[in-house]
Steps between C-alpha positions, in 0.01 A plus 500: 500500500216256423574127476414363156487150353746364244223507238439869570875561479512339155202704384636831629866461398610750238821617335566737791566318828271587792508422870281200593462258789376140488480194728596158361674172564851448368427173325848445352841662534756382246855626464610481138787616278491703180685396183783730601530335843328768709269372777136609533191394695169390351222552755144376451237675713142371516175612656148358478454589131829566320875443498783742430858412399769753591863479392753676721839561341827507695536878462154571648478633859259214591739223391660435841166497682367227267730249669317560829150442359360151560285311248144424623512804729263797468621854439391856447681637197504875445685707246505625141343273240433548130511324166826332400680568173286242320192717568305212654656355813519692827840601634594619848735795473575531870313333784526371855330208676392422855355179645125496568335421831275194542191718473626663182592158359148370562364797308724422202390134497132602507542737207355844443174600665324472165634147439412387855146628460459333161630161609290505817189574293595226252542240773167600655333456159650151470364408842158634405492311170597178678227556762242522219587156358188283517661157459600401857795290381660777295421754770671292770800438277548871424454612860745237621760626256459863610515409868819298458697696241378861524835637620695328222234593245535869590876503428497307172542655157289395202816481286871573516511765230207574275185563704419559868868425570501641850440400859126429528453512124325161495228635731441789258496266199257250658265771630474671161444166329222422748330831424506414132384142565194611696398743225562248221283244678212749485555543125528124442260314734627164372816548708527343845590809703602302812744292296638801311561706817674203665704446184614863505613464861697181434623544141836644611514356851825321415666840477491520879806273471628638170463879532482561876708785637700447817316582821708814557627604162445560131701209365316211331724198549511213255410165650576146390139389527368778278774447242448123482120499510361845412198686634233307304584152638562661839152650486346158437693355794388777736133471403504122540667534840249757624211297360610190694558693822192720509238382254526122511545496878238767573225406749253603229651276232247224564214731404678589176498144367163548334581842354502559127748550351686255722810608691756312289370667185511844663864444598583370151356809328685729738828322425430541127477876546845501659672282241346672195511868597800581275275412208746326267736207530795711380434747782535234770149362545496118510156513336301767314179643650214254447219657705333843482643593841853399395479709183361798690773472764773497236371818335441678832854416611652620172291817494596610851869431436493705178315793661760510777777504238340797326442689825858454617635556148364854483680573829845378397517516120693781336301744286603476134257756363162651564279218638765240405705310759776242486415131495465320833551126471328264459238728343530466121571859396555861603243644737252762386336731752145380568201703385373718782149438626238760411404729782154392618399863549540560127248229417243661727557857381171699494344571162468866400186656651364614161528146361325359806217753466460425129487126567247548780255724308230293322433544130173688419215267406295580184153650551230230485282673234784595269488312170827360371654712230612309193829612357588452138803279441782711355611418152821300489777646293707262294860499623770336291675212678852591613748236614640585842874542530677258733515631852845620598655417833562819701866585519497496878372141513646159428295203386561155644349157459131528419515866407446655844678837521771520766636840616866544425730608784574867552863614497644710780453813285125433474504384136391162370732302272386405152307171481692189403 
């Protein structure tokens, strides 16, 4: 039986339980009591992308074995899984668990082969973008950060819940933002691409102490420093520390004294990108964006977060109707299936041979000696003026706003309802 991820389990689960097998860490094991006084276990399993909560009641055959399972340990769980009575959550009907070996545990921490490949490619893109920075001060600062904190960077989530909330999610978020930043700088040459790329790298650097997963697990502990300060002030502190250690004390710093813009101003603009990237004071930014790069960074950050929410939403949201899915917070409304891209082969479909031949054949030219033939203008017949009747809206169409016709939905029986 093939090993699947928790996300795949959630996607495949149906009303009829099926045999599945997955590898995960038992993040929490809580023994609770029902309102009637009966004990039960609440187990939270996590892998690199998702979590699954299972409740084991005292009359279930797995109840006694739950007492032997240790939190923070890694297990292979195999058994019958399907949708619970609520039609949404996943329930384990019967299952067994065994402890994983160290090699198997390392595989769980690294994630699926697809996720490992994606995050490796994302980190390589970040390194390449940093290598292309022209400003030697920003380049040294970024390289110093990657050399010192790469391991922690690779196990940090971009958020706790809403977007890229997984081990290594911050690497994915930063890489995608950098791809957008490079393209936007081509569209808007006024932007300082070196500054914007560095700002993308450091905008959430404080989350290495706010959203970092444990070295060997999928728990994201809360820390006093992150709660008292937050990732934006932490980001400023980290950049200032790295700047003092590597940029100010660099052997090349003497040759940078005559550079324009000067080093202090470069550092100041980079710090502004960090403190303003949330965009609004009510969203946690101490100041609003006041430079083109700061404004661009804010929109790039928000765009990538929203696109991740949509992508994950389609994977987990319940289907309410054709092309309509349940709301996934914090997106503002129910999800609608995106419009499929047109097949490129349809755009390049060959034109009918007869049409091609007709278009290719030249029109006959008139003979040079032929005199033009004058044709008498036909007499115009008087036609009484008739006032046109107002155009009726077709019954199968609805009219909205500026009068553009909108097709009405088709019922399951193939008929269209009457217009409103």
